[in-house]
N, C-alpha and C positions, 0 to 999 in steps of 0.2 A: 161752172167757171173752167176755163181752159187757160193754162200757163204754156208758155212757149219759152224755153231757155235760150236766149240769143247769145249773150256774152258772160264770160266767166264760167262759161261751161265746159268743165275738163281743162281749166286754166284759170290764171289768176286774174287777170285784167281784163278790161272791157265789160264791166258789168251790165248788163241789161237783161230785163226779162218781161215778157209781154203777157198782160192778162186780159183776157176776151170775157166779157161778161154783159150781159143784157143787152146785145147790139153793140156795146163801147170797147174802146180800147185805151187801155191803162198802161204806160210804159213805168216799170220800177229801176230807176236808174239808167243813165246812158252813157257810159263812161268809155274812156278812150283804152283802145289797144296798145299795148307798150311790149317793148322786146326789140326783135329785130325788125330794122326799119322796112326792109322790101316787103316782109310779109304782113306788118302791122299797118302800113300805109294804105293796101288796098281794103283791109278790112274797116279800117275806118272810114272810109269812103261809101262803104255798105250800109245803107240805112236797114235797120232792123225790120222796118213796117213803113209802107207809102205814108208821107207825112200827112197828109189828107185825110188818113183813117184815125190818127191820134188824136183821142179826146182829152188825156190829160197826163202829165209826168208826175210822180211821185219820187222824190231824191231823198236817199237815205242820209248822205253826207257829202262833202266838199271834195274829198280826195280826186284827182284827176281820173283814176280808172274807174270810178262812177261817175263823174261829173262832165268829163271831159269832151264829149260831144254834143253837149247840150247846145252850143253855138251852131253846131254845123246842123242841127234839127231847124233851129231859127234862119238860118242861111237859106234853109230847103224850104220855107215856107211856114214852118209851125208857128202859131199864133196863140196856142191854148196857155193855157197856166200850168205853171211848174210849181210844184207843192215843196216846201224844204222848212227845216227849221229856222229862227231869227238868225241865229250865230253861223249855219250853213250859207244862208243867203248872203250873208255879208263877206265869208269867206272867199265866195265864189265870184264875187265883186272884183278880188284882187287875182285870184287865181286864173280864173279864164281870160281876163284880160292878158295876164301874164302869159298863157298859153298862144293867145292871139300874136300878142308881140313876137314870140319865139318864130311862130310859124312864117309869119311876114318877113322877117328877117332872115332868116333860112332861104327863102324863095327869093329875096333880093340879093343874096350872098351868092346862089348858085349863077343865077342870070348875071352877075357882076365878073365871076369867073368863068363865063363862055360855057356854063355845063347845061345839061338838060335842065328846063324850067320846071319847076314841080310846083303847081298852083297851092296855096297855103289850103288846109281843109277849111278855116274861116279865118275871118278878120277882127279887128278891134270893134267895128261896126256891129257885126254880128253879136261879138260878146257883150256888147253894150246894150244890144236886144234882148238877149238873153236876160239880162240883169232885169229890165223891164217886165218880163212874164213871170217873174218870181215874185211868191209870195209867202213870206215868212209866218210859222205856226209855232206857238209856245207847245213844250212838252206837254201830254196829259189832257190836250183839248181835242175834240173827236170834230171832224168837219167832213163835209160831204165834198168827194172827189168827183164822181160821175153820179147818176140815177143807180140807186141800189150798191153805193160803195162807198162806205163810210171809213175813215182813216184815224187813225191816233198814233202820235210819236211817243215813245217812250226812250230814256236817255240808253245808248248803247254802250257809252263808256270807252268809245274808240279814240276820237279827238275832239274838239271843241263842236258842239252842235251835231255831233253824231246821233243817229236815230235807229233803233228797230222798228217797223212799220208794222203796225197793227190794222189789218184791212177786214173789215166786216162786210160779207159781201151777201146781199139777200137777193134770190133767185126763187121763182115760181113759191113763193110764201115761206121759203127755207134760209135761213141765214146761218152761214159757216164763217169762221174766222182764219183767214190767211194770215201767217207771220211771215214777215220777210226780215232776217235777222239785220241784214245790213253787215257792216264789219262789228263784231264782237268784241270789246276791248276786256281789259284786265282788272280784276280787283287790285286796287293799291297803285295804281298809276298815279304820278304827280298831276296836280292843279284840278283835272276832270274828277268828277263823281263815278262811282264804281257802275258797271252795268246795271241795268232793271231788268228782271226776267219776265216776260211777258208771260200772260195768263191765258186759259180757255183756249188753246188752238186747236183747231181741226188738222192745218196741215202745214209745215214749214218749210221755208225756203232758207237755208242754213249755210252761212261762211264755213270754209274749212281748211284755211290757209296752213296751220299747223296741227292738222289731225293727227298726224304720225309722231309728235315729239312734244315733250315738256320745255318751258322755259326755265332759265334762271330765275331766282326770284327779283324783284324790283329792288329791294335792300341790296343784294349783292351786286347787282348791275351799278348802282351809285358807286359803290366801295369798288368796284372794278375800273369804273370811270377816273375816281380819283387816283388809282393805283398808275394808270395809264399816264395820266398826265404829271404826276410826279417823275416817274421812271424816263419818261422822254423829255421833259425838262432837265432833268439831270445829267443827261447826255448833249444837252444844247440843241435838241431836236425841236421838230414841229409836230403838234397832233393834226393830221387832215382829216376832217370828218366830212364825209358825203350825208348830207342831210337834208330829209323831206322838209321843204318849207312850212309846213303847217303840221303842228303837232309835236315833231320831234324835235325840231330848234327850240323850241319854247320850253319842252321839258329838260333839254340838255340847260339852258339858260338856267332854269329854275333850280336844278340840281348843282350847278356850277357855283350858283349864287350861294346856297345852301353850304356848298363845302368851302369856299372863300370865307363864309363867315366862321366857320368851323376852325380855320385854320388847318384843313385837311388837304389843300393844294397849295403850291406857291403862287406868288403875286405876278404871274406872268400875263400878258396880253391876250384877252379872248376876242376874235373878230367873227363877227357875224357878216360873211359877204355875199351876199344876197338880198338884191330889192324887194324879191317877193317876201323873202323870210320877214324882213325888216316890215313891211306892209302887212303881213299877217299877225305879227307881234302886236301892232297897233289895233288889229281886229279883236284879238285877246283881250287886248285891256279894256275893250269896248263891252264885255260882256262878262264881268265878275258875277253875274248872276247864275252862272252855269258852274262856276268854280267849285271845288270841293271845300267848304269853309271849315271840315274837320281837320284840316292840315296846318299846323302852326306859321309855317313860312307864310302863307297867304294871309292869315290874320295879324302877323307881326311887321311883315316888310311894305314900305310905303312903295316900292317898285320892285315886283317879280323879277323881271327881265331886265333891268339895267341898273347895274353896279360898277363900282370905280373902274374894274378890270375890264369890261365891255365896250367893244366899240364896234359901231355899225358903219359899215362900208358899202354907202349906196352907187357911188360914180364907177365908170370903168376905171379912170387915172388913180383912184383910191385902191381900188383892186390890184391893178399892176405895181404899185408901189411896195405892195406886201412882199413882191418877188425879192425886193432889195432890203428890205428890212431884216435887222440881225438880232439874234437873240432867240430862244424859244418862245413857241406862242400856240396858241389853239385858234385854226380856222376852221370855220364851219360855214361850207358851203353848199348849194344844191349843183347838180340833181340828187337825190337820194339813191337812185340806182345808177349813179355817173354815166347817164347818156348823152347830157347836155350841161350847159352852165358853167359857172366860173371854176367847179371843181376840178375840170379838166385841165385847165393851164396851171393851176397849184399841183396837180399830180403829175403833170408832165416836167414840172421842174423839181417837185421833191420828192417822186417815187424812187429815183436812184439814189437817195442819200439816205445811208444805214443809220443815221442818228433820229431819222424820222419814223413816225407811226402813222399808218392809214387805220383808221379807226371806223369800222363799220356798227351802226347801232339800228340798224333797219332791216328789212326783207330785202334780199336781191333777187329778181324774178330770171327764170331761165332765159338765156340769151342776152343779157345786158351784160355791160362791160364789168359794174360791179359783182356779178356773179361770178365773172373771169379772174378778178383780182381776188375774190375769196379763196381761191384756190392756189394764190401764190405762185405765178408761172415765172419765168425768168424775166421775160418781158411782156410789155402790154403796149397795145396798139391806141394811139392818141393823136387825132389831127392827121391821119395816116402815116405817123411815123411810129416805128418801134421806140418805145423807152426802157430801158433797165427797170426792172422792179427789185430793189436791195432795201427798201424802208420795210419795218416790221408791219406786218399786216394782224391787226386784231380784230375780233368779233365780240360784241356783248349783245345777244341776244334776249337779254334780260329788259331790255329798252323797248322791245316790240309791243307795238300797241295793239295788237292783235292775241285774242283769246289761245293759248295753248291747248293740248291734247285733253288735260285734265279738265281745265276751265271751260271748255267747249262743252264737254260731257257732263258737266257740272249744271250748266246753262240749260242744256237740253233736258236733264233730270229734272230741273226747277221747272220748266214748262209743263212737263209731264205731269207734274204734282197735282197742277189745277187743271189737268186737260183729259177727262176721262173717255175722251172719243178721239186722241189724238190720232191721227192716220200717218199717210205717208211724210216723211222726211228727206227733201231733195237737196244734196250736197251740191252747192257751187263756189265759186272763189277759191279754188285750189288745185295744184298740180294733180294729174290723172293717179300716178303713183301713189301720192298723199291721201286722196279721196278713197282709193280701194282699200287701204289700210283702215282708215277712219272708218268706212262703211262694215268694215268686217268686226271692229270693234262695237260699234253701236249696234249692230244686228245679235251681237252676241248678248246684249243686254235686252232684247226683246224689242227694239224699233225696227219697224218697216222704213227701210233706207234704199234710196236710189242716187244715182250718180248721172243725172241726164247728160246726152249728148248734145254737142251745138245743134241748134234748129228743131231739136226734138220738142215734142208737146205732150202734155198730161192732162187728164180732165180729172177735177175733185169735186 
């Protein structure tokens, strides 16, 4: 078999790997490149392989940097199957539609303001067509992808429905197991179960986002969240949280629910100002079968995400009304990397107030506004205007849904215990300097590790 590393090679976004086996082509993920728009736009319009050559797509999970270009494949004529877990399929229904809506709206905005027209990468119709191609498969059920390739999804513990992909590939009478980790989660995350370690691998494609550092514990993250809410509320400020609509928003609501029940935070209003986050919360409620039922709150609470302090603001008018609301509050709004969405207008009006706190609870990719705000510069540029940055900037990295250095290493060590013939480990989904550090650490433990460059190919 031949693997071509197309996206998320020496970078974090755009996950896409091409598997060629027995004359067939299988795509593992087809994610959107994110970051500087001038660079990512061109990359997103370049297909990994001619659509007519693709026989199947296997999706690890619903995050846009893994699923976001699937409608573009459909737009360009792909009509084969897109395999996913059931929860991933349902999350994609709302996420890809939202992505299409944003692109269509951006195109109309540019045209209205007599700027150069930029055709959307895909439309709502393409997102709907993508959903028609998706087939949901339960965890731990083996299915045929193409001739000679069998697939099994196991729980990656990253977000709802996320999976590591086990591919049993038979060529010339010999079978090898290729493991694609997807994004590996952390033990102890709220709501979802811990990652399952794959067995019997011959080669591994492994994410490496945090291969150079260890996170704070999830318990510490919860305590820090409570402290930020208490301290900001005491000075009459707002807690502005740029949050990913899928996973992070629900985890925050879950933890805020628990903290409220314990009396650990004041009874201030909590606004979820994101239609996508509201819709994805509904999808979460549809899939209790993949929740971690060892957690007390899951077993005790009638509503995990809806409690007296929470308000869901779906309309633009409701969102704008928050600008004139008084008193301390928590506002959770997309996008998670502050590249678009309602968080921008909240920051434009709130970043200059020293009573407020901007709280980051997720990874900020290089080139994003979120990464720039993390450095706490004197001002930030929003909607083409310079906005003073006087609000306190806080980062809680214990909320990361990605495994850290120690957790990634433990995951791979677990794979090795059942894999006597484990061969190469290919690091993907990580910035180059991080991968280099992680590669050195793994090599010191005896692993054969590579960091493939974009468009490079390997034969396994």
